[in-house]
PyMOL CGO cylinders between C-alpha atoms (Angstrom):
from pymol import cmd
from pymol.cgo import CYLINDER

trace = [
    CYLINDER, 17.51, -11.41, 0.01, 17.77, -9.76, -3.43, 0.3, 1, 1, 1, 1, 1, 1,
    CYLINDER, 17.77, -9.76, -3.43, 20.23, -6.88, -3.65, 0.3, 1, 1, 1, 1, 1, 1,
    CYLINDER, 20.23, -6.88, -3.65, 20.63, -3.95, -6.06, 0.3, 1, 1, 1, 1, 1, 1,
    CYLINDER, 20.63, -3.95, -6.06, 20.65, -3.22, -8.88, 0.3, 1, 1, 1, 1, 1, 1,
    CYLINDER, 20.65, -3.22, -8.88, 16.94, -3.77, -9.49, 0.3, 1, 1, 1, 1, 1, 1,
    CYLINDER, 16.94, -3.77, -9.49, 15.14, -3.26, -12.79, 0.3, 1, 1, 1, 1, 1, 1,
    CYLINDER, 15.14, -3.26, -12.79, 11.55, -2.50, -11.67, 0.3, 1, 1, 1, 1, 1, 1,
    CYLINDER, 11.55, -2.50, -11.67, 9.68, -0.92, -8.76, 0.3, 1, 1, 1, 1, 1, 1,
    CYLINDER, 9.68, -0.92, -8.76, 6.40, -2.07, -7.19, 0.3, 1, 1, 1, 1, 1, 1,
    CYLINDER, 6.40, -2.07, -7.19, 4.46, 0.16, -4.81, 0.3, 1, 1, 1, 1, 1, 1,
    CYLINDER, 4.46, 0.16, -4.81, 1.78, -0.34, -2.22, 0.3, 1, 1, 1, 1, 1, 1,
    CYLINDER, 1.78, -0.34, -2.22, -0.79, 2.47, -2.32, 0.3, 1, 1, 1, 1, 1, 1,
    CYLINDER, -0.79, 2.47, -2.32, -2.62, 3.21, 0.94, 0.3, 1, 1, 1, 1, 1, 1,
    CYLINDER, -2.62, 3.21, 0.94, -0.32, 4.71, 3.54, 0.3, 1, 1, 1, 1, 1, 1,
    CYLINDER, -0.32, 4.71, 3.54, 2.62, 4.62, 1.13, 0.3, 1, 1, 1, 1, 1, 1,
    CYLINDER, 2.62, 4.62, 1.13, 1.74, 6.63, -1.96, 0.3, 1, 1, 1, 1, 1, 1,
    CYLINDER, 1.74, 6.63, -1.96, -1.43, 8.27, -0.62, 0.3, 1, 1, 1, 1, 1, 1,
    CYLINDER, -1.43, 8.27, -0.62, -2.19, 9.42, 2.91, 0.3, 1, 1, 1, 1, 1, 1,
    CYLINDER, -2.19, 9.42, 2.91, -5.39, 7.40, 3.35, 0.3, 1, 1, 1, 1, 1, 1,
    CYLINDER, -5.39, 7.40, 3.35, -4.95, 5.40, 6.52, 0.3, 1, 1, 1, 1, 1, 1,
    CYLINDER, -4.95, 5.40, 6.52, -5.58, 8.25, 8.98, 0.3, 1, 1, 1, 1, 1, 1,
    CYLINDER, -5.58, 8.25, 8.98, -8.85, 9.32, 7.36, 0.3, 1, 1, 1, 1, 1, 1,
    CYLINDER, -8.85, 9.32, 7.36, -10.00, 5.72, 7.19, 0.3, 1, 1, 1, 1, 1, 1,
    CYLINDER, -10.00, 5.72, 7.19, -9.02, 5.07, 10.82, 0.3, 1, 1, 1, 1, 1, 1,
    CYLINDER, -9.02, 5.07, 10.82, -10.96, 8.17, 11.92, 0.3, 1, 1, 1, 1, 1, 1,
    CYLINDER, -10.96, 8.17, 11.92, -14.04, 7.07, 9.95, 0.3, 1, 1, 1, 1, 1, 1,
    CYLINDER, -14.04, 7.07, 9.95, -14.01, 3.57, 11.48, 0.3, 1, 1, 1, 1, 1, 1,
    CYLINDER, -14.01, 3.57, 11.48, -13.51, 4.77, 15.06, 0.3, 1, 1, 1, 1, 1, 1,
    CYLINDER, -13.51, 4.77, 15.06, -16.39, 7.25, 14.71, 0.3, 1, 1, 1, 1, 1, 1,
    CYLINDER, -16.39, 7.25, 14.71, -18.67, 4.64, 13.11, 0.3, 1, 1, 1, 1, 1, 1,
    CYLINDER, -18.67, 4.64, 13.11, -17.86, 2.17, 15.88, 0.3, 1, 1, 1, 1, 1, 1,
    CYLINDER, -17.86, 2.17, 15.88, -18.47, 4.75, 18.59, 0.3, 1, 1, 1, 1, 1, 1,
    CYLINDER, -18.47, 4.75, 18.59, -21.91, 5.46, 17.12, 0.3, 1, 1, 1, 1, 1, 1,
    CYLINDER, -21.91, 5.46, 17.12, -22.65, 1.78, 17.74, 0.3, 1, 1, 1, 1, 1, 1,
    CYLINDER, -22.65, 1.78, 17.74, -21.40, 1.99, 21.31, 0.3, 1, 1, 1, 1, 1, 1,
    CYLINDER, -21.40, 1.99, 21.31, -18.10, 0.25, 20.55, 0.3, 1, 1, 1, 1, 1, 1,
    CYLINDER, -18.10, 0.25, 20.55, -14.67, 1.69, 21.29, 0.3, 1, 1, 1, 1, 1, 1,
    CYLINDER, -14.67, 1.69, 21.29, -12.39, 0.77, 18.38, 0.3, 1, 1, 1, 1, 1, 1,
    CYLINDER, -12.39, 0.77, 18.38, -8.85, 1.61, 19.43, 0.3, 1, 1, 1, 1, 1, 1,
    CYLINDER, -8.85, 1.61, 19.43, -6.09, 2.53, 17.02, 0.3, 1, 1, 1, 1, 1, 1,
    CYLINDER, -6.09, 2.53, 17.02, -4.30, -0.69, 17.97, 0.3, 1, 1, 1, 1, 1, 1,
    CYLINDER, -4.30, -0.69, 17.97, -7.43, -2.63, 16.96, 0.3, 1, 1, 1, 1, 1, 1,
    CYLINDER, -7.43, -2.63, 16.96, -7.57, -0.94, 13.56, 0.3, 1, 1, 1, 1, 1, 1,
    CYLINDER, -7.57, -0.94, 13.56, -3.85, -1.46, 12.93, 0.3, 1, 1, 1, 1, 1, 1,
    CYLINDER, -3.85, -1.46, 12.93, -4.53, -5.20, 12.77, 0.3, 1, 1, 1, 1, 1, 1,
    CYLINDER, -4.53, -5.20, 12.77, -6.28, -4.72, 9.42, 0.3, 1, 1, 1, 1, 1, 1,
    CYLINDER, -6.28, -4.72, 9.42, -3.77, -2.37, 7.77, 0.3, 1, 1, 1, 1, 1, 1,
    CYLINDER, -3.77, -2.37, 7.77, -2.32, -3.93, 4.65, 0.3, 1, 1, 1, 1, 1, 1,
    CYLINDER, -2.32, -3.93, 4.65, -4.64, -6.95, 4.71, 0.3, 1, 1, 1, 1, 1, 1,
    CYLINDER, -4.64, -6.95, 4.71, -7.03, -8.05, 1.97, 0.3, 1, 1, 1, 1, 1, 1,
    CYLINDER, -7.03, -8.05, 1.97, -10.64, -6.91, 2.34, 0.3, 1, 1, 1, 1, 1, 1,
    CYLINDER, -10.64, -6.91, 2.34, -11.98, -10.33, 3.32, 0.3, 1, 1, 1, 1, 1, 1,
    CYLINDER, -11.98, -10.33, 3.32, -9.40, -10.67, 6.09, 0.3, 1, 1, 1, 1, 1, 1,
    CYLINDER, -9.40, -10.67, 6.09, -9.78, -7.12, 7.40, 0.3, 1, 1, 1, 1, 1, 1,
    CYLINDER, -9.78, -7.12, 7.40, -13.58, -7.43, 7.37, 0.3, 1, 1, 1, 1, 1, 1,
    CYLINDER, -13.58, -7.43, 7.37, -13.39, -10.58, 9.51, 0.3, 1, 1, 1, 1, 1, 1,
    CYLINDER, -13.39, -10.58, 9.51, -11.18, -8.80, 12.05, 0.3, 1, 1, 1, 1, 1, 1,
    CYLINDER, -11.18, -8.80, 12.05, -13.49, -5.76, 12.20, 0.3, 1, 1, 1, 1, 1, 1,
    CYLINDER, -13.49, -5.76, 12.20, -16.56, -7.98, 12.57, 0.3, 1, 1, 1, 1, 1, 1,
    CYLINDER, -16.56, -7.98, 12.57, -14.96, -9.57, 15.62, 0.3, 1, 1, 1, 1, 1, 1,
    CYLINDER, -14.96, -9.57, 15.62, -14.23, -6.17, 17.17, 0.3, 1, 1, 1, 1, 1, 1,
    CYLINDER, -14.23, -6.17, 17.17, -17.68, -4.76, 16.40, 0.3, 1, 1, 1, 1, 1, 1,
    CYLINDER, -17.68, -4.76, 16.40, -19.65, -7.79, 17.59, 0.3, 1, 1, 1, 1, 1, 1,
    CYLINDER, -19.65, -7.79, 17.59, -20.79, -9.51, 14.43, 0.3, 1, 1, 1, 1, 1, 1,
    CYLINDER, -20.79, -9.51, 14.43, -21.80, -9.16, 10.81, 0.3, 1, 1, 1, 1, 1, 1,
    CYLINDER, -21.80, -9.16, 10.81, -24.78, -6.85, 11.34, 0.3, 1, 1, 1, 1, 1, 1,
    CYLINDER, -24.78, -6.85, 11.34, -22.95, -4.11, 13.29, 0.3, 1, 1, 1, 1, 1, 1,
    CYLINDER, -22.95, -4.11, 13.29, -20.00, -4.40, 10.90, 0.3, 1, 1, 1, 1, 1, 1,
    CYLINDER, -20.00, -4.40, 10.90, -22.24, -3.84, 7.88, 0.3, 1, 1, 1, 1, 1, 1,
    CYLINDER, -22.24, -3.84, 7.88, -23.89, -0.88, 9.61, 0.3, 1, 1, 1, 1, 1, 1,
    CYLINDER, -23.89, -0.88, 9.61, -20.49, 0.61, 10.38, 0.3, 1, 1, 1, 1, 1, 1,
    CYLINDER, -20.49, 0.61, 10.38, -19.30, -0.04, 6.82, 0.3, 1, 1, 1, 1, 1, 1,
    CYLINDER, -19.30, -0.04, 6.82, -22.21, 2.00, 5.43, 0.3, 1, 1, 1, 1, 1, 1,
    CYLINDER, -22.21, 2.00, 5.43, -21.30, 4.87, 7.76, 0.3, 1, 1, 1, 1, 1, 1,
    CYLINDER, -21.30, 4.87, 7.76, -17.60, 4.68, 6.86, 0.3, 1, 1, 1, 1, 1, 1,
    CYLINDER, -17.60, 4.68, 6.86, -18.24, 4.72, 3.13, 0.3, 1, 1, 1, 1, 1, 1,
    CYLINDER, -18.24, 4.72, 3.13, -20.63, 7.66, 3.50, 0.3, 1, 1, 1, 1, 1, 1,
    CYLINDER, -20.63, 7.66, 3.50, -18.11, 9.60, 5.59, 0.3, 1, 1, 1, 1, 1, 1,
    CYLINDER, -18.11, 9.60, 5.59, -15.27, 8.99, 3.14, 0.3, 1, 1, 1, 1, 1, 1,
    CYLINDER, -15.27, 8.99, 3.14, -17.40, 9.84, 0.10, 0.3, 1, 1, 1, 1, 1, 1,
    CYLINDER, -17.40, 9.84, 0.10, -18.59, 13.02, 1.78, 0.3, 1, 1, 1, 1, 1, 1,
    CYLINDER, -18.59, 13.02, 1.78, -15.02, 13.92, 2.70, 0.3, 1, 1, 1, 1, 1, 1,
    CYLINDER, -15.02, 13.92, 2.70, -13.74, 13.35, -0.82, 0.3, 1, 1, 1, 1, 1, 1,
    CYLINDER, -13.74, 13.35, -0.82, -16.51, 15.54, -2.15, 0.3, 1, 1, 1, 1, 1, 1,
    CYLINDER, -16.51, 15.54, -2.15, -15.31, 18.47, -0.03, 0.3, 1, 1, 1, 1, 1, 1,
    CYLINDER, -15.31, 18.47, -0.03, -11.54, 18.10, -0.27, 0.3, 1, 1, 1, 1, 1, 1,
    CYLINDER, -11.54, 18.10, -0.27, -8.70, 15.90, -1.45, 0.3, 1, 1, 1, 1, 1, 1,
    CYLINDER, -8.70, 15.90, -1.45, -9.18, 13.38, 1.34, 0.3, 1, 1, 1, 1, 1, 1,
    CYLINDER, -9.18, 13.38, 1.34, -6.34, 11.08, 0.22, 0.3, 1, 1, 1, 1, 1, 1,
    CYLINDER, -6.34, 11.08, 0.22, -3.45, 13.35, -0.85, 0.3, 1, 1, 1, 1, 1, 1,
    CYLINDER, -3.45, 13.35, -0.85, -0.11, 12.13, -2.16, 0.3, 1, 1, 1, 1, 1, 1,
    CYLINDER, -0.11, 12.13, -2.16, 2.50, 11.44, 0.48, 0.3, 1, 1, 1, 1, 1, 1,
    CYLINDER, 2.50, 11.44, 0.48, 5.59, 13.71, 0.46, 0.3, 1, 1, 1, 1, 1, 1,
    CYLINDER, 5.59, 13.71, 0.46, 8.08, 12.71, -2.22, 0.3, 1, 1, 1, 1, 1, 1,
    CYLINDER, 8.08, 12.71, -2.22, 5.75, 10.33, -4.09, 0.3, 1, 1, 1, 1, 1, 1,
    CYLINDER, 5.75, 10.33, -4.09, 5.31, 12.45, -7.23, 0.3, 1, 1, 1, 1, 1, 1,
    CYLINDER, 5.31, 12.45, -7.23, 9.02, 13.28, -7.54, 0.3, 1, 1, 1, 1, 1, 1,
    CYLINDER, 9.02, 13.28, -7.54, 10.04, 9.65, -6.95, 0.3, 1, 1, 1, 1, 1, 1,
    CYLINDER, 10.04, 9.65, -6.95, 7.70, 8.33, -9.64, 0.3, 1, 1, 1, 1, 1, 1,
    CYLINDER, 7.70, 8.33, -9.64, 8.81, 11.01, -12.09, 0.3, 1, 1, 1, 1, 1, 1,
    CYLINDER, 8.81, 11.01, -12.09, 12.48, 10.14, -11.52, 0.3, 1, 1, 1, 1, 1, 1,
    CYLINDER, 12.48, 10.14, -11.52, 11.82, 6.43, -12.03, 0.3, 1, 1, 1, 1, 1, 1,
    CYLINDER, 11.82, 6.43, -12.03, 9.94, 7.11, -15.25, 0.3, 1, 1, 1, 1, 1, 1,
    CYLINDER, 9.94, 7.11, -15.25, 12.73, 9.34, -16.54, 0.3, 1, 1, 1, 1, 1, 1,
    CYLINDER, 12.73, 9.34, -16.54, 15.25, 6.60, -15.74, 0.3, 1, 1, 1, 1, 1, 1,
    CYLINDER, 15.25, 6.60, -15.74, 13.24, 4.00, -17.66, 0.3, 1, 1, 1, 1, 1, 1,
    CYLINDER, 13.24, 4.00, -17.66, 12.31, 1.97, -14.59, 0.3, 1, 1, 1, 1, 1, 1,
    CYLINDER, 12.31, 1.97, -14.59, 8.89, 0.30, -15.03, 0.3, 1, 1, 1, 1, 1, 1,
    CYLINDER, 8.89, 0.30, -15.03, 6.57, 0.67, -12.05, 0.3, 1, 1, 1, 1, 1, 1,
    CYLINDER, 6.57, 0.67, -12.05, 3.50, -1.21, -10.80, 0.3, 1, 1, 1, 1, 1, 1,
    CYLINDER, 3.50, -1.21, -10.80, 1.04, -1.00, -7.92, 0.3, 1, 1, 1, 1, 1, 1,
    CYLINDER, 1.04, -1.00, -7.92, 0.31, -3.98, -5.65, 0.3, 1, 1, 1, 1, 1, 1,
    CYLINDER, 0.31, -3.98, -5.65, -2.46, -2.84, -3.32, 0.3, 1, 1, 1, 1, 1, 1,
    CYLINDER, -2.46, -2.84, -3.32, -5.02, -4.61, -1.16, 0.3, 1, 1, 1, 1, 1, 1,
    CYLINDER, -5.02, -4.61, -1.16, -7.60, -2.11, -2.41, 0.3, 1, 1, 1, 1, 1, 1,
    CYLINDER, -7.60, -2.11, -2.41, -9.83, -2.99, -5.35, 0.3, 1, 1, 1, 1, 1, 1,
    CYLINDER, -9.83, -2.99, -5.35, -8.51, -2.18, -8.81, 0.3, 1, 1, 1, 1, 1, 1,
    CYLINDER, -8.51, -2.18, -8.81, -11.21, 0.45, -9.37, 0.3, 1, 1, 1, 1, 1, 1,
    CYLINDER, -11.21, 0.45, -9.37, -10.29, 2.19, -6.11, 0.3, 1, 1, 1, 1, 1, 1,
    CYLINDER, -10.29, 2.19, -6.11, -6.61, 2.13, -7.07, 0.3, 1, 1, 1, 1, 1, 1,
    CYLINDER, -6.61, 2.13, -7.07, -7.31, 3.73, -10.44, 0.3, 1, 1, 1, 1, 1, 1,
    CYLINDER, -7.31, 3.73, -10.44, -9.61, 6.38, -8.95, 0.3, 1, 1, 1, 1, 1, 1,
    CYLINDER, -9.61, 6.38, -8.95, -7.30, 7.40, -6.12, 0.3, 1, 1, 1, 1, 1, 1,
    CYLINDER, -7.30, 7.40, -6.12, -4.12, 7.52, -8.20, 0.3, 1, 1, 1, 1, 1, 1,
    CYLINDER, -4.12, 7.52, -8.20, -5.84, 9.31, -11.07, 0.3, 1, 1, 1, 1, 1, 1,
    CYLINDER, -5.84, 9.31, -11.07, -7.20, 11.91, -8.70, 0.3, 1, 1, 1, 1, 1, 1,
    CYLINDER, -7.20, 11.91, -8.70, -3.71, 12.79, -7.48, 0.3, 1, 1, 1, 1, 1, 1,
    CYLINDER, -3.71, 12.79, -7.48, -2.26, 12.68, -11.01, 0.3, 1, 1, 1, 1, 1, 1,
    CYLINDER, -2.26, 12.68, -11.01, 0.15, 9.75, -10.83, 0.3, 1, 1, 1, 1, 1, 1,
    CYLINDER, 0.15, 9.75, -10.83, -1.76, 6.87, -12.46, 0.3, 1, 1, 1, 1, 1, 1,
    CYLINDER, -1.76, 6.87, -12.46, 0.08, 7.32, -15.83, 0.3, 1, 1, 1, 1, 1, 1,
    CYLINDER, 0.08, 7.32, -15.83, 3.36, 6.47, -14.09, 0.3, 1, 1, 1, 1, 1, 1,
    CYLINDER, 3.36, 6.47, -14.09, 2.29, 2.84, -13.64, 0.3, 1, 1, 1, 1, 1, 1,
    CYLINDER, 2.29, 2.84, -13.64, 2.61, 0.19, -16.34, 0.3, 1, 1, 1, 1, 1, 1,
    CYLINDER, 2.61, 0.19, -16.34, 0.63, -2.36, -14.31, 0.3, 1, 1, 1, 1, 1, 1,
    CYLINDER, 0.63, -2.36, -14.31, -1.81, -2.56, -11.40, 0.3, 1, 1, 1, 1, 1, 1,
    CYLINDER, -1.81, -2.56, -11.40, -2.64, -5.55, -9.19, 0.3, 1, 1, 1, 1, 1, 1,
    CYLINDER, -2.64, -5.55, -9.19, -5.56, -5.21, -6.77, 0.3, 1, 1, 1, 1, 1, 1,
    CYLINDER, -5.56, -5.21, -6.77, -6.76, -7.18, -3.79, 0.3, 1, 1, 1, 1, 1, 1,
    CYLINDER, -6.76, -7.18, -3.79, -9.89, -8.27, -5.65, 0.3, 1, 1, 1, 1, 1, 1,
    CYLINDER, -9.89, -8.27, -5.65, -7.72, -10.17, -8.15, 0.3, 1, 1, 1, 1, 1, 1,
    CYLINDER, -7.72, -10.17, -8.15, -6.09, -12.70, -5.82, 0.3, 1, 1, 1, 1, 1, 1,
    CYLINDER, -6.09, -12.70, -5.82, -7.45, -15.44, -3.58, 0.3, 1, 1, 1, 1, 1, 1,
    CYLINDER, -7.45, -15.44, -3.58, -5.13, -14.61, -0.69, 0.3, 1, 1, 1, 1, 1, 1,
    CYLINDER, -5.13, -14.61, -0.69, -4.19, -11.09, 0.27, 0.3, 1, 1, 1, 1, 1, 1,
    CYLINDER, -4.19, -11.09, 0.27, -1.12, -9.70, 2.01, 0.3, 1, 1, 1, 1, 1, 1,
    CYLINDER, -1.12, -9.70, 2.01, 0.93, -11.07, 3.80, 0.3, 1, 1, 1, 1, 1, 1,
    CYLINDER, 0.93, -11.07, 3.80, 0.59, -13.74, 1.10, 0.3, 1, 1, 1, 1, 1, 1,
    CYLINDER, 0.59, -13.74, 1.10, 2.91, -12.88, -1.83, 0.3, 1, 1, 1, 1, 1, 1,
    CYLINDER, 2.91, -12.88, -1.83, 0.23, -13.35, -4.52, 0.3, 1, 1, 1, 1, 1, 1,
    CYLINDER, 0.23, -13.35, -4.52, -0.34, -9.62, -5.14, 0.3, 1, 1, 1, 1, 1, 1,
    CYLINDER, -0.34, -9.62, -5.14, 3.34, -8.87, -5.59, 0.3, 1, 1, 1, 1, 1, 1,
    CYLINDER, 3.34, -8.87, -5.59, 3.86, -11.89, -7.82, 0.3, 1, 1, 1, 1, 1, 1,
    CYLINDER, 3.86, -11.89, -7.82, 0.92, -10.80, -9.99, 0.3, 1, 1, 1, 1, 1, 1,
    CYLINDER, 0.92, -10.80, -9.99, 2.32, -7.26, -10.29, 0.3, 1, 1, 1, 1, 1, 1,
    CYLINDER, 2.32, -7.26, -10.29, 5.75, -8.57, -11.31, 0.3, 1, 1, 1, 1, 1, 1,
    CYLINDER, 5.75, -8.57, -11.31, 4.16, -10.92, -13.83, 0.3, 1, 1, 1, 1, 1, 1,
    CYLINDER, 4.16, -10.92, -13.83, 2.26, -8.03, -15.40, 0.3, 1, 1, 1, 1, 1, 1,
    CYLINDER, 2.26, -8.03, -15.40, 5.47, -6.03, -15.67, 0.3, 1, 1, 1, 1, 1, 1,
    CYLINDER, 5.47, -6.03, -15.67, 7.21, -9.03, -17.23, 0.3, 1, 1, 1, 1, 1, 1,
    CYLINDER, 7.21, -9.03, -17.23, 9.99, -8.83, -14.63, 0.3, 1, 1, 1, 1, 1, 1,
    CYLINDER, 9.99, -8.83, -14.63, 11.31, -11.59, -12.36, 0.3, 1, 1, 1, 1, 1, 1,
    CYLINDER, 11.31, -11.59, -12.36, 10.37, -10.97, -8.69, 0.3, 1, 1, 1, 1, 1, 1,
    CYLINDER, 10.37, -10.97, -8.69, 14.04, -10.91, -7.63, 0.3, 1, 1, 1, 1, 1, 1,
    CYLINDER, 14.04, -10.91, -7.63, 14.59, -7.96, -9.97, 0.3, 1, 1, 1, 1, 1, 1,
    CYLINDER, 14.59, -7.96, -9.97, 11.84, -5.90, -8.31, 0.3, 1, 1, 1, 1, 1, 1,
    CYLINDER, 11.84, -5.90, -8.31, 12.22, -3.43, -5.46, 0.3, 1, 1, 1, 1, 1, 1,
    CYLINDER, 12.22, -3.43, -5.46, 9.01, -3.17, -3.42, 0.3, 1, 1, 1, 1, 1, 1,
    CYLINDER, 9.01, -3.17, -3.42, 7.99, -0.08, -1.46, 0.3, 1, 1, 1, 1, 1, 1,
    CYLINDER, 7.99, -0.08, -1.46, 5.74, -0.71, 1.55, 0.3, 1, 1, 1, 1, 1, 1,
    CYLINDER, 5.74, -0.71, 1.55, 4.52, 0.95, 4.74, 0.3, 1, 1, 1, 1, 1, 1,
    CYLINDER, 4.52, 0.95, 4.74, 2.79, -1.90, 6.61, 0.3, 1, 1, 1, 1, 1, 1,
    CYLINDER, 2.79, -1.90, 6.61, 3.97, -5.09, 8.26, 0.3, 1, 1, 1, 1, 1, 1,
    CYLINDER, 3.97, -5.09, 8.26, 1.62, -7.29, 6.23, 0.3, 1, 1, 1, 1, 1, 1,
    CYLINDER, 1.62, -7.29, 6.23, 2.69, -5.67, 2.98, 0.3, 1, 1, 1, 1, 1, 1,
    CYLINDER, 2.69, -5.67, 2.98, 6.37, -5.94, 3.86, 0.3, 1, 1, 1, 1, 1, 1,
    CYLINDER, 6.37, -5.94, 3.86, 6.00, -9.64, 4.62, 0.3, 1, 1, 1, 1, 1, 1,
    CYLINDER, 6.00, -9.64, 4.62, 4.21, -10.13, 1.30, 0.3, 1, 1, 1, 1, 1, 1,
    CYLINDER, 4.21, -10.13, 1.30, 7.02, -8.48, -0.66, 0.3, 1, 1, 1, 1, 1, 1,
    CYLINDER, 7.02, -8.48, -0.66, 9.69, -10.48, 1.14, 0.3, 1, 1, 1, 1, 1, 1,
    CYLINDER, 9.69, -10.48, 1.14, 7.77, -13.72, 0.60, 0.3, 1, 1, 1, 1, 1, 1,
    CYLINDER, 7.77, -13.72, 0.60, 7.62, -12.88, -3.11, 0.3, 1, 1, 1, 1, 1, 1,
    CYLINDER, 7.62, -12.88, -3.11, 11.43, -12.77, -3.15, 0.3, 1, 1, 1, 1, 1, 1,
    CYLINDER, 11.43, -12.77, -3.15, 11.74, -9.04, -3.78, 0.3, 1, 1, 1, 1, 1, 1,
    CYLINDER, 11.74, -9.04, -3.78, 13.97, -6.36, -2.40, 0.3, 1, 1, 1, 1, 1, 1,
    CYLINDER, 13.97, -6.36, -2.40, 12.13, -4.17, 0.11, 0.3, 1, 1, 1, 1, 1, 1,
    CYLINDER, 12.13, -4.17, 0.11, 12.09, -0.54, 1.18, 0.3, 1, 1, 1, 1, 1, 1,
    CYLINDER, 12.09, -0.54, 1.18, 9.83, 0.25, 4.12, 0.3, 1, 1, 1, 1, 1, 1,
    CYLINDER, 9.83, 0.25, 4.12, 8.47, 3.76, 4.71, 0.3, 1, 1, 1, 1, 1, 1,
    CYLINDER, 8.47, 3.76, 4.71, 6.45, 3.38, 7.96, 0.3, 1, 1, 1, 1, 1, 1,
    CYLINDER, 6.45, 3.38, 7.96, 3.12, 5.15, 8.23, 0.3, 1, 1, 1, 1, 1, 1,
    CYLINDER, 3.12, 5.15, 8.23, 1.10, 4.26, 11.34, 0.3, 1, 1, 1, 1, 1, 1,
    CYLINDER, 1.10, 4.26, 11.34, 3.39, 1.54, 12.64, 0.3, 1, 1, 1, 1, 1, 1,
    CYLINDER, 3.39, 1.54, 12.64, 7.14, 0.93, 12.68, 0.3, 1, 1, 1, 1, 1, 1,
    CYLINDER, 7.14, 0.93, 12.68, 8.37, -2.34, 11.10, 0.3, 1, 1, 1, 1, 1, 1,
    CYLINDER, 8.37, -2.34, 11.10, 9.11, -5.33, 13.29, 0.3, 1, 1, 1, 1, 1, 1,
    CYLINDER, 9.11, -5.33, 13.29, 12.85, -5.85, 13.92, 0.3, 1, 1, 1, 1, 1, 1,
    CYLINDER, 12.85, -5.85, 13.92, 13.01, -8.95, 11.71, 0.3, 1, 1, 1, 1, 1, 1,
    CYLINDER, 13.01, -8.95, 11.71, 11.40, -7.04, 8.83, 0.3, 1, 1, 1, 1, 1, 1,
    CYLINDER, 11.40, -7.04, 8.83, 13.70, -4.05, 9.27, 0.3, 1, 1, 1, 1, 1, 1,
    CYLINDER, 13.70, -4.05, 9.27, 16.73, -6.35, 9.17, 0.3, 1, 1, 1, 1, 1, 1,
    CYLINDER, 16.73, -6.35, 9.17, 15.57, -7.86, 5.88, 0.3, 1, 1, 1, 1, 1, 1,
    CYLINDER, 15.57, -7.86, 5.88, 15.05, -4.48, 4.17, 0.3, 1, 1, 1, 1, 1, 1,
    CYLINDER, 15.05, -4.48, 4.17, 17.22, -2.72, 1.66, 0.3, 1, 1, 1, 1, 1, 1,
    CYLINDER, 17.22, -2.72, 1.66, 16.30, 0.42, 3.64, 0.3, 1, 1, 1, 1, 1, 1,
    CYLINDER, 16.30, 0.42, 3.64, 13.87, 1.84, 6.19, 0.3, 1, 1, 1, 1, 1, 1,
    CYLINDER, 13.87, 1.84, 6.19, 13.11, 5.48, 5.36, 0.3, 1, 1, 1, 1, 1, 1,
    CYLINDER, 13.11, 5.48, 5.36, 11.35, 8.35, 7.05, 0.3, 1, 1, 1, 1, 1, 1,
    CYLINDER, 11.35, 8.35, 7.05, 9.59, 9.38, 3.83, 0.3, 1, 1, 1, 1, 1, 1,
    CYLINDER, 9.59, 9.38, 3.83, 9.64, 8.75, 0.10, 0.3, 1, 1, 1, 1, 1, 1,
    CYLINDER, 9.64, 8.75, 0.10, 11.64, 11.98, -0.24, 0.3, 1, 1, 1, 1, 1, 1,
    CYLINDER, 11.64, 11.98, -0.24, 14.62, 10.13, 1.24, 0.3, 1, 1, 1, 1, 1, 1,
    CYLINDER, 14.62, 10.13, 1.24, 14.51, 7.60, -1.61, 0.3, 1, 1, 1, 1, 1, 1,
    CYLINDER, 14.51, 7.60, -1.61, 15.45, 10.09, -4.35, 0.3, 1, 1, 1, 1, 1, 1,
    CYLINDER, 15.45, 10.09, -4.35, 19.22, 10.27, -3.73, 0.3, 1, 1, 1, 1, 1, 1,
    CYLINDER, 19.22, 10.27, -3.73, 19.34, 6.47, -3.38, 0.3, 1, 1, 1, 1, 1, 1,
    CYLINDER, 19.34, 6.47, -3.38, 17.84, 5.64, -6.79, 0.3, 1, 1, 1, 1, 1, 1,
    CYLINDER, 17.84, 5.64, -6.79, 21.21, 5.44, -8.65, 0.3, 1, 1, 1, 1, 1, 1,
    CYLINDER, 21.21, 5.44, -8.65, 22.39, 2.92, -6.05, 0.3, 1, 1, 1, 1, 1, 1,
    CYLINDER, 22.39, 2.92, -6.05, 19.24, 0.80, -6.26, 0.3, 1, 1, 1, 1, 1, 1,
    CYLINDER, 19.24, 0.80, -6.26, 18.40, 0.65, -9.96, 0.3, 1, 1, 1, 1, 1, 1,
    CYLINDER, 18.40, 0.65, -9.96, 20.24, -0.37, -13.09, 0.3, 1, 1, 1, 1, 1, 1,
    CYLINDER, 20.24, -0.37, -13.09, 20.38, 2.55, -15.58, 0.3, 1, 1, 1, 1, 1, 1,
    CYLINDER, 20.38, 2.55, -15.58, 17.93, 2.22, -18.48, 0.3, 1, 1, 1, 1, 1, 1,
    CYLINDER, 17.93, 2.22, -18.48, 16.47, -0.96, -17.02, 0.3, 1, 1, 1, 1, 1, 1,
    CYLINDER, 16.47, -0.96, -17.02, 13.56, -1.07, -19.44, 0.3, 1, 1, 1, 1, 1, 1,
    CYLINDER, 13.56, -1.07, -19.44, 15.58, -0.36, -22.58, 0.3, 1, 1, 1, 1, 1, 1,
]
cmd.load_cgo(trace, "trace")
């Protein structure tokens, strides 16, 4: 496994930079219940970190087919759009803004590797004011295979112009963590809805309680002036 110092950082978005998973989970469970289906949290956790096509297939199986899934999807999108219209539905996670600012000041290039579509990534990160911190974005709509396949992370590293082994990935989900490790990157896991599996935790540079805990560790992880 790659070890410090690293020269670039690559971040997942949902559940890691922005607190989106809980609102999305609530919207799906309510939409399923309206169809007479009980969607448990453990059922929803199967889709966290996966590409849209994979997560849709899992949800279709739980909801009983394509038609009820599409009906639920309409309700979920309406609920999330209504929520975002009333409040900041997907706020930044604690420590995210400070961490990105410190990396930028240190000359460490950053990218996003998210299973969300590129337009969703840009909208959500712009809304919370951190999009300018990222030199590159790789979205789930740009690769044939989503997480846990390494394609997203490899694309993000390519766009930064940095070798994968020189990148430190930040993830919250099991699928995302496996994708980063398969790409040959260093890995920091900040669990959101689910703790990492033991084999993933053992392969990490660190498992943290929040992004706030990463700040004092940056000098240990990154080479000074990596982009200069």
